N, C-alpha and C positions, 0 to 999 in steps of 0.2 A: 419524493421526484429524482429521478436520475440526474449526476450531476452534470452529466453529456449536454443536456439542453437545454441548462441554467439560462446562457445568453439569448433564447428567444422571448422569455419572460418580462425581460426589462425592455424590450423593443416594443410590447404590445402592450405597455402600459401606456405610454404617450396616445396611441391609437384610440384607446377606451377614453382618455382624457379629451382627445379631439371630437369623438361623438358626442358626449354630455354636452361641451361647452357649445357647439353648434346648436343642438338643440333648444339649449338656454336662450342661446342667439336668435334663433326663429322666434320663441316665443316673447322674448324680448322685443321684437321688431313687429309686435302686433298679428303673427301667423296663428289663427284659430286653427290646430289639428285637431281632426275627426277621433282623435285619442289621447289617451296623459302622455304627455309629453316625456315622462321617464320610461314608456313602455319600450320602443326601439332601443334606447341605449342599453337598457338594463338586460333586455333579451341578445342584443348583441355581444354586449361584454360576458355572459355566461355561456355564450356560444362558443367563443373563440376561445375562452379558457378552458372549456370540457376538449376543445380540439386540441389545443395546446397539450395536455395530459394524457391524451390518447397518442400523440405523435412521441411524446415523452417516454410512453410504455412500447412503442411498437419500432420508433425510428429513433432511438436516442441519441445517436452521435451523427446524423445527418445533417443537411442544408438547416440553417438557423435563420436565413434571411425570407426564405421563400413565402413562407407564413405570415409575419408583420407586413410585408410587403401588400400581400393580397388583402389582408385586413384591412390596411389603410386604403385601398382603393373602393373595397366594399363599403367601409365607413362613409368615403367620400359621395358614394352611389346614393347610400340609404339616405344621407344628407340632402342630396340634390333631388331626390323624386320626393320627399316629405315636403321639401320647399317648393318643387314645380307642381306637384300632381298629389297633392296629401291624402287621396282616396287609395291613391295605389301604394302607399309607405307600407300598409301593412303586408299587402301582397309581395312587393319586393322582399321582407323580411322574411315572409314564407319561401320565397325561392333560395334567400340567401341559406335558410335550414337546411332546406334539403342539398343544396349544394354541398353546404360541410358535410353532410353524410355521406354525399356521393366520395369527396375527397378522404374521407375517413375511411369508407369502405374499401376503396383502392388500397389505400395504406396496410389496412388491416389483413385483407383477403388475397390481395395479388402478392403472393412471396417471390413469384419470380415473373419477370415480363419476358422471358423468351421464348413461352410457348405460343405469344402472340404471332411469331414468324410463321407459324405452319396455317395461319388462317388469313394471310395476305390476301389472297385470289377472292376469298368468302367476304371479305370486308369493301374490297372494291365491287364485287357484286351486288352487295346490299347498298352502298352508296349511289351506284347506278339506278339500281331499282326504286329506291327513294325519291331520287330527282325523276325519274320517268312518273311516279305515281303520283307526286307532286304537279308536274307537268300537265298531267290529263285531268286530274281530280282536286286540284289544289284550291284554293282560297286566293283570289287576288286584292291585293291590297296595295292602292298608290301605282297602279300601272305593274306590278311584279308579282307574280305567281308565285308566294314563297312559301305557303302555308298548308300543314296538313291539320286536321282536326276533328273532333266528334264534337257536335254541340257547341258550347262554349270555350272547350278547350281545347288548344291549338299549340303547337309547337313549329319550328323553323327547320325545314328541313337540311337547308345548307351548314347549319350550324353542326350536326352528326357528320355531314358530309366531310367537313374540314378533318375531323378526326380518321374516319375510315380512308380518306385519301392518305393522310400519314403513314397509317398504319401499312398499306399496301406499299405506296413507296420505298420506305424504309426496309422493309423485309424484301422486297425485291432487288433494290439497288444493293444491298447490304450482300446478296446472294450474287449478283452480277457485277460489283463493282468491278475487279479486276478485270473481266472481260470487256466491260465498256470504255475501260481507261486505258487499255494497250492495242486491242484489236482495230488493225486498220486495213482499209481497201485502198487500192491506187486507181485514180482516175487521172490518166497521164501522168503530167510531171507532179501533180496535186494528189496528197495521202489525206484521205477521209475518214472518219470513224466509221466503223459496221454498225449499220443502224440494224440488223436483224435482231440483235438482243435487245433493242427498244421498242420493237414492235408491241409488246403488250402493254407498256408507259405509254406508247403515244397512242393506241386505240382508246385505252380505258380515259386517258387525258382528253383527247379529241371528242370522244362520245360525252364526258363531264362538260366541256365548255360548250359542245351545242345543245346540251340539254337545258343547260343555264341560259345560254342565250335565247333559248325557246321560251324560258321564264321569265325573260327581260331584266335579268339580275346582274349587270354589269359589275358591279362592287363586289359580289362574290367571283365572278369570273378573274379578276383582277388579284384578289387575295390567293385563290387557288392557284393559279400560274405563276404567283411570285413564289408560294411555297415550292412549287414543283421543281423551279427552275434553280431555286435556292439548293436543293436536295441533288437535283442532278449534277450541279456543279462541284459540291463538296464532296460528293461519290467519285465522280469521272474527272475531276480537274480541266474538264475540256469546255473551253470559252465559245466553242463552235454550235455546243448544244444548246447554250444559252441561246445565243444568238437566233438560234432557229426556232427557240421557243418565243422567244419574243416577237419575231416577227409574224408567228402564226397567231399570238394574241394583238398585234397589230391589224392583220386580216379582219380576224372576228369582231374587234371593234370596229373597223370600217363599215363591215357588213350591218353589224346592231344599228349603228347610227344612220345608215340610208334604209333600213328594213323598219324599224319600229320607232314610232312616233314618240315613245316615252323616254326612249334612249336620247333622241334628237332634241329632244325638249330639255332634257338636263342638261347637256353639254354647251346648248345656246344661251341658257339662263346663265351658266357659269362663266361662258367668255362676257357676257354683257347682262349682269341682273338688273341694271337700271333702264333697259329698255321698256320694260314692265313691273315696275317696282310696286305697284297695289296689285298684282294678280299672279302670275307665273313667277316674276322674281322676289315676290313678299318675304317668303323663308329667308333666304340668301340676304337680300338687304337688311333685314332684321337682324339677323345675327350679325352681320359685317359691324352695324351699328351697336350692336350689344358690345362687342370686342373693344371697338373703339371708347365706348363710354367707360369702360374700366379703367382705363389709365395704369399705373403701377400699382395702386394699393387697392381699387377697386372701391364699389360703393357700401361695401357691407353686405355681408349674408342677410339676406332677406330684404333689402333695402332698393333694389335693381329693378328693373322691368323685363325679366325674359319671359314673363308670362305672353307677351306679345309675340313671340316668336311660334310659331305653327310647329308641333311634333317637338317642343325643346325638350322635353325629358327623355329622347330615344335619338332623334338625328342630331340635333345641336346644343347636347348638354355642356360640350366644352366651352361654348359661346356662352353660357350661362354662366361657367363658374368664371371666364375670363371677365365678365361685366361685375360680378357681386365680390370675388377675390381678387380682382385684377390681373396683372401679367405675374405678379409675384405668385400668385397661390396658382395660376395658371403653369408657370415652369415649374413648381414644386409638384404638381401632378405630373408634367411629364418626366420630373426626375425619378418618380416612383417606377413608373412604365420603364426608363432606361434602366434603372437598378433591376427591376426585374427581368428584363431580357438578358442583363450582364450574368445575373444567377444561373439563368436556363443555359446560358452558352458556357458556364462554368460546369453545369452537370454535364453538357455533352463532350466538352473536352477531357474531362475526368473518367468518362465511360470506357471499360475494358473490351468492350465488343463493338464492331464496325455497327451490327443493328442497335444498339443500345443508343450509340452516338447518333446515329442517324435520327432514330425517333427522337430524342431530345432535341436537336437540334429544329426538326418539323414542328413540335409543338410550340418552341422558342418563336419560331419564326411565325408560327398562326398568331401569336399573341402579339408580337412587335408589328407585323405588317398591318395586322387588322387596326390597331393602334393609330399607325401613320398613316393610313387610309382615311379614317373617318377625323383625326385632326388637320389635313391636309383640306378636307372638304367643308370642316368648319371654317377654316381661314381662307376658304374659296381659293385655294392653292390647286385645287382639282375638283371636278363636279362631286354633287353630294351624292352618294349610294346608300342603300338601305341597311348597311351592316353598322353594328352597334359600336360603342366604344367599351371595352372589357371592364366588367365590373362595376362600372358605373352608371350607364346607360340602362333605363327600364325595361326589361324584358327576361321571362323565365329561361327561354331556351338556350340563349347564349350564357347566363349566368351558370346555369348547371354544366353547360359543357367547358366554361372555362376554368370552375371548379376541378370538374373530371382532368384537365391539362393538369393544373396545379398538384392534383395528386398522382397523377404519372412522373411530372419531373420530382417529385420527393420520391417516390420510389427509385425511380432511375438512379438519384442520388447516393441512393444505397448498393447500386451496383447489383449484378449478376450473384447468386451464391457460390460461395468458394468449395469446390469438391474437397471432402473431406477423407483423412486416411483412417484406415480401421486401427483401432486400438493395438499397438505393439509395431505396426506396419511402419516401415522407415520411408522416405522420401522416394519418388520413381526414379529409376536409374537413369543416368544421362544416355542419352541416345548415340 
């Protein structure tokens, strides 16, 4: 094993120990799993050990924390799914296996990310096409039309849309960054940014927001808006663009509240879940009770009652963690997410190209904002949305896309390939 990647393995060992001890705790608490209790921990250990050795071979001297942090979140997810929906634990393990394969494939076969710049408009067109197809023929679940599928196999198109939007924004803003930051027009005594170069971004963004509102998916609207405004501000440094984008989101949210009963009901439940605690507000109320029951240290893994929460393994998995692992365990999970976001920002700061910097920042923003939105929803700080907690909530589409994002961050941490001089050639002459 190359010496450059040795710090990663000691960081993975506690994660393996956590998975084994958690499954022992579940069986000790009397939970009957529909499979041998050692199967998931053993498969998880082998899976991430193999991934570690793959990274040691192809990226020996790059980021050492992204993989252990990701493994920890996946481990928590496998434990929680086995606790809350035991019949789905092996399915979640299968999706994790596919996700590891995606991550390894990105690191092995993508020698340079720079070629992605040439496909920014294709990425935007593909994303809009996916959303349009979903709005027309997608499957509706809990009032939102988010899924495409054939037979029993489905995937959530907004998960793919997140990556495609970042690919477009990073490519376009890196190309036009200086023009967007410097060019202004005079409107009397006021100098405003020249928005002509923002027309492609505005058209694609507005169309995306309209399609998402048509699908009644306000959570994805909030996430994509946040990532777009983040990249716009970093690329241009103009707070006026951020203010304009925030105003556009406020208008869209206002229209969604008045046009769609599904959105209005979610907001009203958030404002006062106890007005109908046995029906419409039941999920939110039970989630709040679970968080309150956990206290500091929790009831113990497998010894709480999170199964009373509807859709707990997808929408309110953080409430289940708070009940059984307490505030201490919940804050530990939040700390892992913060460290993951910090490492992503570190990758972005170390990039040598504007495109790579914006790409890393966009992918990090997806993980950070998605986590923030779902945690706020679980704690009733904002309305519940249909998005998942990265790596922990049950769901194949989300897991695959999040593994792809981490694979891209690992590849970005290696930087673009440097130009090599021909043998015997000296350095280029100074200009």
